[in-house]
N, C-alpha and C positions, 0 to 999 in steps of 0.2 A: 504494500500500500504506500502511496506517496507520502514522503515526509513533509512536515510543515514548511521547511526551508525551500523545498523544491516547488511546492504549491505557490508560495509567495513569489519566488523567482519567476515562475511561469506566468503568474498573473501580472506582475510588473512588466515583463517583457511584452506580453500580449497587449496590455493597455497602452504602453508607450508606442508599440508598432502601429496600433490603430490611430493614435493621436498624431503621430508623424505622417501617416498616410493621409489622414483627413486634412491636416494643416497644409501638407504639400499640394493636395488637390485644390484647396481654397487659394493657395498662393499662385499656383499655375493659372487658375481661372482669373484671378485678379490681374496677373501679368498679361494674360491674353486680352483682357478687357481694355487695358491701357494701350495695347498695340493693335487693336482691331483696325484702325484707319490705315495702318502701314503694312499689314500682312495680306498674303494672297487669300483667295476664296477658301482654300482648304483650311487655313487657320481660323477663318470666321466660322466655318462649319463645325470645326472642333470645339470652338468656344461655345457655340449654341448647344452642342451635344453635352458639354460639361455643365452648362447652366441647367439643362434638363435633369441630368443625373443627380446633382446635389439635392434639389428638392425631393426627388424620388427617394433618395437615401433617408432624408429626414422623415418623409411620410411613412415609409416602411418601418422605420424605427419607432415612430409614434404609435403605430397600430400593432406592433408586435409586443406581446406580453411575456416577460420572463421573470423567474424568481418566486413565483407564487404557486400554490396548489391549483391544479386545473379542475374546474367544475363547469361542465357544459350547461348546467341549469342557471348559472349566474347571469343576470342581466346587467351588462357593463355599458349600456348605451350612454349614460351620463358621463362615465369615466372616459370613454372613447371620444366623446364630443369635446370634453375638456382637453384631451391630448391633441385633438385636431386644432383647437384654438391655440394651444401652445405651438403647434406646427405653423399656424398662421403667423404667430409672432416671430418665429424663426425666419419666415420669408422676408420680414422687414430687414433682416440681417443682410439682405442683398444690397442694401444701400451702401455696404462696405465697398462695393465696386465703384462707387462714385466719390469715395473719401480719399484723403491724402494718404501717402504710403505709411507713415507712422501710425496714424489712427487705424488704418486698414489692418496692419499687422497686429496691432493690439486687440482689435475686435476678433480677428481670426483666432488668436491665442485664447481669448476668453471663451469663445464659442466652442473651440476644440476641448477645452477643459470641462466645460459644462456637459458636453456630450458624454464624457467618461466620468462624470462626478460620482455616480454610484459605484463605479469600479474602484475609484480611489478611496471611497469610504470603506469598502469591503477590505481593501488592502490594509487600511489603518486598523480595522477590527482584527484582521489576521495577525498583524504585528503585536497588537495588545493582548492577544489570546482571547478575545471576546467572540468565541464561536463554539459550536459543537460539531463533532465529526463522527461519522460511523460508516461502516462498510455496507454496501447494498448490492443487489443484483438487478441488472437492467432486464426487464421482461420484454419490453417493446418500445419503439419510438414511432411517432406519427406526426404528421402535420395536419392541423385543423384550421379551417376558416369558418368563423362564426358570423353569420349575417344578422345584424341587429336592426333595430328600428331606426328611423330617420335616414335610411339608405346608406348606413355606414357598416363596416365589417371590421373584425378583429382577427389577427393571425396568432396561432399558437403552434409552437414546436413542443410536443409533449413526450416525456419519458415516463413510462410506467415502471416503478421500481418495487422490489421486495426486500423487506428487512429480515434480519436473522430470526425474528420471532414470527415470521411468515405474514406479518402485516404488509399492506401495500399502499402506495400513494402514486398519484400522477402529478409530475412536476413540470412546470413550464420552463423550458430552457431556451437559450438563444440559438440562432441559426448555426453559429460556429460549432457549438457543442453537439447539436443535432447531426451535422455533417460528420463530425468526428466519430460519433457513435455508429452512424450508418456505415462508415468505412472500416470499422473494426469488427473482428469476430468475437472478441472478449466481451463478456456480459458483466464483468465486475466493475464497480465504480466506487468512488469515495463521495459521500454526500456531506456537504458542509452547510450548516444553518447559521445565519447571522441575526442577532437581535437588532431590529430597526426601530426608529421612533414610532410612537403611538401603538406599541404592542405588536407591530408587524414582524413577521419572520421572513427572511429572504433565504431561498433554497438555491444552492449551487452544486452542480454535479460534475465530477471529474472522472471520465472514463480511465480505466487502468490498462496499461499496455499489456 
């Protein structure tokens, strides 16, 4: 089973990689936006493509739930609408492309940090030992799309797990963990639970090699 040090190291590296990739994409888009009048048609097409990809990234992230127990009977309509409103606020961040270089870089850095805010909080809890850990067996993983009222939908990547006492749970995981589990033959995993504010528990699954 993975050691605490290896879990922390992997989490830090994964989070930093995501942040560097996102910041790099924002920086390249900003650079392209400044050079649009001077670059050939291909560059303009590439710039438009990236402008479309970034909102799609935020939208998928806003509508994908991870870290909670999965319950197909829950009505998350209000919660999803609130997340869509937050996504709408993120769109205002595109004003960064009309800002000066220093302000633009600052806003990109703040936005990148906010995207991974929960990740950094979990890293802090790991370092402080504020978590519980147990070995589980992965029974199955599936992708669910739940269509809610108001014409919105929510995406779930769900891992069904079994504890040593034969109890089971369905955990909402992120896409990266879902793809890792799908690619592995091993059914063993490490489940870490973090105490979050307002009595919430965050569930995180680490497949074992």
